[in-house]
C-alpha positions in Angstrom: 10.8 -1.8 35.2 12.7 -0.1 33.0 10.8 2.4 30.4 9.9 1.8 27.2 11.4 4.6 24.6 9.0 7.4 24.4 8.6 8.0 21.2 6.9 4.6 21.1 3.9 6.0 22.8 3.1 8.3 20.3 2.8 5.2 17.2 -1.3 4.4 16.8 -2.5 1.3 16.5 -4.5 0.2 13.8 -8.0 0.7 13.6 -8.1 -1.9 10.9 -6.9 -4.2 13.0 -8.4 -3.5 15.7 -12.1 -4.4 13.8 -10.8 -7.2 12.4 -9.3 -8.8 15.8 -12.6 -8.8 16.7 -13.8 -10.5 14.1 -12.2 -13.2 14.6 -14.4 -14.0 17.8 -17.2 -13.6 16.1 -19.2 -15.9 14.8 -20.9 -15.9 10.6 -18.8 -12.6 10.1 -18.6 -11.0 6.5 -15.1 -10.2 6.6 -14.7 -6.4 4.1 -12.1 -5.2 6.5 -8.6 -6.6 5.3 -7.1 -6.5 2.4 -6.7 -10.1 1.2 -6.8 -11.5 -2.0 -9.7 -14.6 -2.1 -8.3 -16.3 -5.1 -5.2 -18.9 -4.8 -2.0 -18.6 -5.0 -1.1 -19.8 -8.8 0.4 -23.8 -8.6 3.6 -22.9 -10.8 4.3 -20.1 -7.5 3.4 -22.8 -4.6 5.6 -25.2 -6.7 8.6 -23.2 -6.6 8.2 -22.9 -3.7 8.4 -26.0 -2.5 11.3 -27.6 -5.2 13.3 -25.0 -2.4 12.4 -26.9 0.6 12.8 -30.4 -1.3 16.0 -28.9 -2.5 17.3 -28.1 0.7 17.4 -24.4 -0.8 17.3 -23.0 2.9 20.3 -21.1 3.6 21.2 -17.4 3.8 21.3 -15.3 0.8 22.4 -12.5 0.1 21.0 -9.4 1.1 20.2 -8.1 -1.4 18.2 -11.1 -2.2 18.5 -14.1 -4.9 20.2 -13.0 -7.8 17.6 -14.8 -10.5 14.5 -12.5 -8.6 16.7 -9.2 -8.5 17.3 -10.2 -12.2 13.6 -10.7 -12.8 12.7 -7.3 -11.1 15.7 -5.4 -13.2 13.6 -6.3 -16.0 9.7 -6.2 -15.0 10.6 -2.3 -14.0 11.9 -1.8 -17.3 9.2 -3.9 -19.3 6.1 -3.0 -16.6 7.4 0.3 -14.9 9.6 2.3 -17.8 12.0 2.4 -14.5 16.1 1.3 -15.4 18.7 0.4 -13.0 20.7 -1.7 -12.0 20.5 -4.5 -10.2 22.0 -2.9 -7.5 19.5 -0.4 -6.8 16.5 -3.4 -6.4 16.7 -5.3 -2.6 14.1 -7.3 -1.8 12.2 -7.3 1.4 10.0 -8.5 3.5 6.7 -7.8 1.9 6.4 -3.7 0.7 5.7 -2.8 4.8 9.5 -3.2 4.9 10.2 -1.9 2.1 8.5 1.6 2.8 9.9 1.1 6.4 13.3 1.0 5.0 13.2 3.7 3.1 11.7 5.8 6.0 14.6 4.5 7.7 17.1 5.9 5.6 15.5 9.1 5.2 13.8 10.2 8.5 16.1 11.4 11.5 14.0 12.0 14.9 12.6 15.3 14.4 12.5 15.4 10.8 8.4 15.5 9.2 7.2 13.2 6.5 4.8 14.7 4.2 1.9 11.6 4.0 -1.7 11.3 2.3 -4.7 11.4 4.7 -6.4 9.3 4.1 -3.6 7.3 3.8 -2.1 3.8 4.8 -1.9 3.3 8.8 2.2 2.3 8.4 2.5 5.6 6.8 2.3 7.0 10.4 2.7 4.3 11.8 6.5 4.0 10.5 7.3 8.2 10.7 6.7 7.7 14.0 8.5 4.3 15.0 11.6 6.5 14.2 10.3 9.8 16.5 10.1 11.8 13.0 6.7 13.7 12.8 3.7 12.7 10.5 2.3 15.8 8.7 -1.3 15.0 6.8 -2.0 16.2 3.4 -5.3 16.1 2.4 -7.2 13.8 -0.1 -10.8 15.3 -0.7 -14.0 14.7 -2.2 -13.7 18.3 -3.8 -10.4 18.0 -5.6 -11.4 14.4 -6.9 -9.2 12.8 -3.6 -6.1 14.0 -5.9 -3.3 16.2 -4.1 -3.5 20.2 -3.3 -0.1 21.6 -4.4 -0.9 24.6 -2.7 -1.7 23.2 0.6 1.8 21.5 0.3 3.6 24.3 0.2 1.9 25.4 3.1 2.8 22.5 5.3 6.6 22.7 4.2 8.6 23.7 7.2 12.9 23.2 7.0 12.3 20.1 9.0 10.7 18.2 6.3 12.4 15.5 4.2 10.5 12.8 2.3 6.9 13.1 0.2 5.3 10.1 0.5 2.6 9.2 -2.4 0.2 6.1 -2.8 -1.0 4.9 -6.0 -3.3 3.4 -6.8 -4.5 4.7 -3.3 -4.6 2.9 -0.1 -7.9 3.4 1.2 -9.2 5.3 -2.1 -8.8 2.8 -5.5 -7.6 6.4 -6.9 -4.8 6.9 -9.3 -2.7 9.4 -9.6 -2.7 11.0 -12.9 1.0 11.8 -14.6 0.6 15.7 -14.4 -0.2 15.5 -10.6 2.8 12.9 -10.4 4.6 15.5 -12.0 3.7 18.6 -10.0 4.7 16.1 -7.0 8.2 15.5 -8.4 8.7 19.6 -9.4 7.5 20.2 -5.9 10.4 17.2 -4.3 13.1 18.9 -6.5 11.6 22.4 -5.2 12.2 21.5 -1.9 14.8 19.2 -1.5 13.0 16.2 -0.5 13.0 12.7 -0.8 9.7 11.1 -2.3 8.9 7.3 -0.9 6.5 6.1 -3.5 4.6 3.4 -2.4 3.2 0.8 -6.0 2.0 -2.3 -3.8 -1.3 -1.7 -6.6 0.2 -1.2 -9.4 -1.5 -4.1 -11.2 -5.2 -3.5 -10.1 -6.2 -0.5 -12.7 -9.7 0.2 -13.9 -9.6 2.7 -17.3 -6.7 4.5 -15.9 -2.8 3.5 -16.2 -0.5 3.4 -13.6 2.5 5.4 -13.7 5.6 5.1 -12.0 6.6 8.7 -10.3 10.7 7.4 -10.5 10.0 6.7 -14.3 9.3 10.9 -14.6 12.6 11.5 -13.4 15.5 12.8 -16.0 19.1 13.2 -15.4 19.1 16.8 -17.1 22.1 18.8 -14.9 23.4 16.3 -13.4 20.2 16.1 -11.3 20.4 13.0 -9.0 17.4 11.1 -7.9 15.5 11.2 -4.8 12.9 8.3 -5.4 12.6 5.4 -3.1 10.0 2.9 -4.5 8.1 0.7 -2.3 6.3 -2.5 -5.2 5.0 -5.8 -3.5 4.0 -8.8 -4.5 1.2 -10.0 -1.9 -1.7 -8.1 -3.4 -0.8 -9.3 -6.8 -0.2 -12.6 -6.5 -2.6 -13.8 -3.2 0.6 -13.6 -1.6 0.2 -12.2 1.7 1.2 -14.4 4.3 4.0 -15.1 2.4 5.6 -11.8 2.8 8.0 -10.5 -0.6 8.2 -6.9 -1.8 11.2 -4.9 -2.5 12.6 -1.6 -2.5 14.2 0.4 -5.7 16.5 3.0 -4.7 18.1 6.2 -6.0 21.7 5.2 -7.2 25.1 5.0 -4.9 23.5 3.2 -1.9 24.1 0.1 -2.2 26.5 -0.1 0.0 24.3 1.7 2.8 21.1 -0.6 2.2 23.6 -3.7 2.7 24.4 -2.8 6.0 21.1 -1.9 6.6 19.4 -5.0 5.2 21.7 -7.0 7.7 21.4 -4.7 10.2 16.7 -5.7 10.3 16.3 -9.0 8.3 19.5 -10.1 6.8 17.8 -11.5 4.2 13.9 -12.8 3.1 14.0 -16.6 3.5 15.1 -18.2 0.2 11.9 -20.5 -0.7 9.4 -17.3 -0.8 12.3 -16.0 -3.0 12.3 -19.1 -5.2 8.3 -18.4 -5.2 8.5 -14.5 -6.2 10.8 -16.0 -9.3 8.7 -18.2 -10.5 5.1 -15.0 -9.5 7.2 -12.4 -12.2 8.1 -14.4 -14.5 5.5 -16.9 -14.6 2.2 -17.1 -16.6 0.2 -14.3 -15.3 -3.3 -15.6 -16.5 -4.4 -16.2 -12.7 -3.0 -12.1 -12.4 -5.7 -11.3 -15.4 -8.3 -13.5 -13.8 -7.8 -12.0 -9.9 -8.3 -8.5 -11.8 -11.4 -9.8 -13.8 -13.2 -10.4 -11.1 -12.5 -7.7 -8.5 -14.0 -5.4 -11.6 -16.8 -7.7 -11.7 -17.3 -6.8 -7.7 -16.9 -3.2 -8.3 -19.6 -3.5 -10.8 -21.9 -4.9 -8.3 -21.0 -3.4 -5.3 -21.2 0.1 -7.1 -24.9 -0.9 -9.0 -25.8 -1.6 -5.8 -25.3 1.5 -3.7 -26.6 3.7 -6.7 -29.8 1.8 -6.4 -29.8 2.7 -2.4 -28.3 6.4 -2.4 -25.7 5.7 -0.7 -21.7 7.8 -2.0 -18.7 6.5 -2.8 -15.9 7.3 -4.8 -15.7 5.3 -8.4 -11.9 3.9 -8.0 -9.9 3.4 -11.0 -7.2 1.3 -8.9 -6.9 -1.5 -6.3 -9.4 -3.3 -5.0 -11.2 -1.0 -2.4 -14.2 0.7 -2.3 -14.4 4.0 -0.4 -18.0 4.7 0.6 -19.6 7.6 2.1 -21.5 6.5 5.9 -21.8 10.0 7.3 -26.2 9.8 6.8 -25.7 7.1 9.5 -21.9 7.4 11.8 -23.2 10.6 13.6 -19.5 12.0 13.5 -17.5 9.3 15.0 -17.1 6.3 12.1 -14.7 4.0 13.9 -17.7 3.9 17.0 -20.4 3.2 13.7 -18.2 0.3 12.1 -17.6 -1.5 15.6 -21.4 -1.7 16.7 -21.4 -2.4 12.5 -19.7 -5.6 13.0 -21.4 -6.9 16.7 -24.8 -5.7 15.7 -24.9 -7.6 11.7 -21.5 -9.3 11.0 -20.2 -7.2 9.1 -16.2 -5.7 9.3 -15.2 -3.0 6.8 -12.6 -0.6 7.8 -13.4 2.9 9.8 -12.3 5.8 7.5 -11.0 7.4 9.9 -8.2 4.4 10.5 -6.6 6.2 7.6 -6.4 9.8 8.8 -8.7 12.7 9.7 -10.1 13.4 6.3 -11.7 9.9 6.3 -14.2 10.6 8.9 -17.3 9.3 8.0 -16.3 7.2 5.2 -15.9 3.5 4.8 -13.1 1.3 3.4 -14.6 -1.9 1.6 -12.7 -4.7 0.4 -14.3 -6.1 -3.0 -11.7 -9.6 -2.7 -14.9 -11.5 -1.5 -18.0 -13.7 -3.7 -20.8 -11.4 -5.1 -23.0 -12.8 -2.7 -20.7 -11.9 0.6 -20.3 -8.5 -0.9 -23.6 -7.6 -1.4 -24.8 -9.3 1.7 -22.6 -7.0 3.7 -23.5 -3.2 1.3 -27.1 -4.6 2.3 -26.6 -3.8 5.9 -25.6 -0.1 5.4 -28.4 1.9 6.0 -29.4 3.5 2.9 -28.5 7.3 1.8 -30.8 10.3 2.8 
């Protein structure tokens, strides 16, 4: 029997999915593990998809997406992100997962290195290793407010480093990088001539802090070329996780290359999903505001409850997660502890170690649930010491 490519064996499995898969085989589980919105898709979005099916809008589309959707994204980027691009820099993808992987494919070759946040979303490591490149974690630690340390990045960068991955608002931390930190990261990338891949999936869910797109901070001074790839998603914002629509915003001049790589990987995103995406972006956003208020109310309830029990956590300023310190109970192996919590207490949470070495002793809890379920799940975590 032939062998798989050797580097594929180095791609780690998802510690999040491990817990989730076990939970699907159990009864009466309070699931706080998957980043799944608990609100329904808005009616006008569903109707747009239905109209597309009824009209037999089921053919191939251009590699980059249907014209109305790309135009809507261009308008949205200028209005909400301060990022001004032409339509040939916008590429509709199968969720942000493909957008991120597409950006990695364009910037990383075998043996190259990518600086990735630790804790950071699992697919950062997985995607880099899928390309036979090497993920190099940079720490986001409590003593620094879970923000990057430029001095550490300077120690980690080598002549093989090609990419810096930035995620704000952060999954799993819920932290938002302030504008001054993003400027420092951009300056660092300039000094070492690195690409930046910016994951901005949770851009709409912020609490008291402003989300800033790092691409909006780039300038054309001295003829400098753009170095930022920005990945966005409709999944979390519009409760469209299973519909799989995201988009990648590229530096200029890559249209011919992007047509080729899109054709080689997905050809195009399915047509009805793209029409649903047009309705989502251009339609009423009342349901988005309601979802944000729901997650915010759950955050207030959850943090108040954790305070009453002496359990430490990171107060998030974005996304819909809560990063909770369970080191007083997890005995140095939070992955095993989370599995035991699931099997014995029927509560599914994501172990922090699934997001990198710095996540040991922490868990990620998804706030997208009923307040009753959320508090019931948190009540089964041992109190702090």
